[in-house]
C-alpha positions in Angstrom: -0.1 -0.1 -0.1 1.2 3.1 -0.7 0.6 5.9 1.7 1.3 8.6 -1.0 -1.5 7.1 -3.0 -3.6 7.4 0.4 -2.7 11.1 0.6 -3.5 11.9 -3.2 -7.2 9.9 -2.4 -7.5 12.1 0.3 -7.1 15.2 -1.4 -9.0 14.2 -4.3 -12.2 13.2 -2.4 -11.5 16.0 -0.1 -11.8 14.1 3.0 -9.1 15.8 5.2 -10.5 18.7 7.5 -10.5 20.0 10.8 -12.1 16.9 13.3 -11.6 14.3 10.3 -9.3 11.3 10.3 -8.6 8.9 7.8 -7.2 5.7 8.3 -5.9 3.1 5.8 -4.4 -0.8 6.2 -4.1 -3.6 4.6 -6.2 -7.1 4.6 -8.0 -9.1 2.0 -11.2 -9.3 0.6 -12.7 -12.6 0.9 -15.0 -14.8 -1.1 -13.7 -14.4 -4.4 -14.6 -17.9 -5.3 -18.3 -17.4 -4.8 -18.7 -13.9 -6.3 -16.3 -14.6 -9.1 -15.7 -10.7 -9.5 -12.1 -9.5 -9.7 -12.0 -5.8 -9.4 -9.6 -3.6 -11.5 -6.5 -2.4 -9.8 -5.7 0.9 -8.2 -7.0 3.6 -6.5 -9.0 4.8 -9.5 -11.5 1.8 -9.2 -12.4 2.6 -5.2 -15.1 0.2 -3.8 -17.4 0.6 -1.1 -17.8 -1.4 2.4 -21.3 -2.0 3.0 -23.4 -3.7 5.7 -24.7 -7.5 4.3 -28.4 -7.4 6.0 -29.5 -10.6 6.6 -26.0 -13.0 6.7 -27.0 -15.7 9.1 -23.4 -16.5 9.7 -22.2 -13.2 10.6 -24.4 -10.6 11.9 -21.4 -8.0 11.0 -20.9 -9.3 7.6 -19.9 -6.2 5.7 -19.6 -6.7 1.3 -17.1 -5.1 -0.7 -19.1 -3.8 -3.6 -17.5 -2.1 -6.9 -18.6 1.6 -7.8 -21.3 1.9 -10.0 -20.3 2.5 -13.8 -21.1 6.1 -13.9 -18.8 7.2 -11.3 -15.9 5.1 -13.3 -13.9 7.0 -15.7 -15.1 6.1 -19.2 -11.4 4.9 -20.6 -11.7 2.2 -17.7 -15.2 0.6 -19.1 -13.6 -2.2 -21.1 -10.6 -2.8 -19.6 -10.1 -6.2 -18.6 -10.2 -7.3 -14.9 -10.3 -11.2 -15.7 -8.6 -13.1 -18.1 -10.7 -16.0 -19.8 -9.1 -19.3 -18.4 -7.6 -21.6 -21.3 -9.9 -24.6 -19.8 -13.1 -22.3 -20.9 -14.4 -22.5 -17.7 -14.0 -18.9 -16.7 -14.7 -16.3 -19.4 -13.1 -12.8 -19.4 -14.5 -10.1 -17.3 -14.5 -6.2 -17.9 -15.0 -3.3 -15.6 -18.3 -2.9 -17.3 -19.5 -6.1 -16.3 -18.3 -6.1 -12.7 -19.4 -2.2 -11.5 -22.2 -2.1 -8.9 -21.9 -6.0 -8.0 -20.1 -7.4 -5.0 -16.8 -8.4 -5.1 -16.4 -10.1 -1.6 -16.5 -9.6 2.2 -14.4 -8.0 4.6 -12.6 -10.6 6.5 -14.9 -11.6 9.5 -12.9 -10.0 12.2 -12.4 -6.7 10.7 -16.0 -6.7 9.1 -17.0 -5.9 12.7 -14.5 -3.2 13.4 -15.5 -1.8 9.6 -19.3 -2.3 10.3 -18.6 -0.4 13.7 -17.3 2.8 11.8 -19.8 2.6 9.1 -22.9 2.2 12.2 -21.0 5.5 13.5 -21.2 7.6 10.7 -17.9 6.8 8.9 -17.2 6.1 5.3 -15.5 2.8 4.4 -13.9 2.1 1.2 -11.1 -0.2 -0.6 -9.4 -1.0 -3.6 -7.2 -3.9 -5.0 -3.7 -4.1 -4.9 -3.5 -6.5 -7.7 -2.6 -9.7 -6.1 -4.1 -12.5 -4.7 -3.6 -15.3 -1.8 -4.8 -18.6 -0.9 -5.1 -20.1 2.4 -5.5 -23.7 1.0 -8.0 -25.9 1.9 -8.9 -25.2 5.6 -12.2 -23.6 6.5 -12.5 -19.9 5.6 -9.5 -20.5 3.4 -9.4 -20.2 -0.6 -8.5 -17.4 -2.7 -8.4 -13.8 -1.3 -7.6 -10.3 -2.9 -5.3 -8.2 -1.5 -7.0 -4.8 -0.6 -5.9 -1.3 1.0 -8.7 -0.3 3.1 -9.5 3.3 3.7 -11.8 4.8 6.4 -13.1 8.2 6.8 -14.5 9.7 9.9 -14.6 11.8 13.2 -11.2 12.0 14.5 -12.5 11.7 18.1 -12.9 7.8 17.1 -9.8 6.9 15.3 -7.8 5.9 18.2 -10.2 3.0 19.1 -11.2 2.4 15.4 -7.1 2.0 14.9 -6.7 -0.5 18.3 -9.8 -2.8 16.9 -8.2 -3.0 13.7 -4.7 -4.0 15.2 -6.6 -6.5 17.4 -8.1 -8.0 14.2 -5.5 -8.5 11.6 -5.1 -5.3 9.9 -1.5 -4.2 8.6 0.0 -1.4 7.7 -2.0 1.0 9.5 -1.8 4.3 8.9 -3.4 7.6 10.1 -4.0 11.1 8.4 
């Protein structure tokens, strides 16, 4: 994750200012094997974290949703996000096809932190760093997208949110 890229994003979006805090950290987006949507790489394809209502397995489940097409730069609309597989099982995907759709979920421990922040008026976003990891054949294993998360909100809550992120496996934590 690049702190410079995060600072640039804060400036472009006007997220800074008195009483505001921006927290960034790295983690994964889980559930790629279920959703089968690979996002476009980089902060120009900023995805939103949203509560997933009705998830019977995790009351704090949080989806990561690709942006709507109308907020994505037109030159990215037909960019490939996933190549077709040589077996023919998976077809090619483009930015246009995944916009507005969930691409995965915030990992279980961190989803409670992100959900806490959202419920307290914070914005929660992330972008794909371009790499994947795989935990193997264990429960909760499978392919995971490496992501940079950014949360924006009231400075007075930042210390508590950072403590929770650390406790639940967030890495490379920065506060602006």
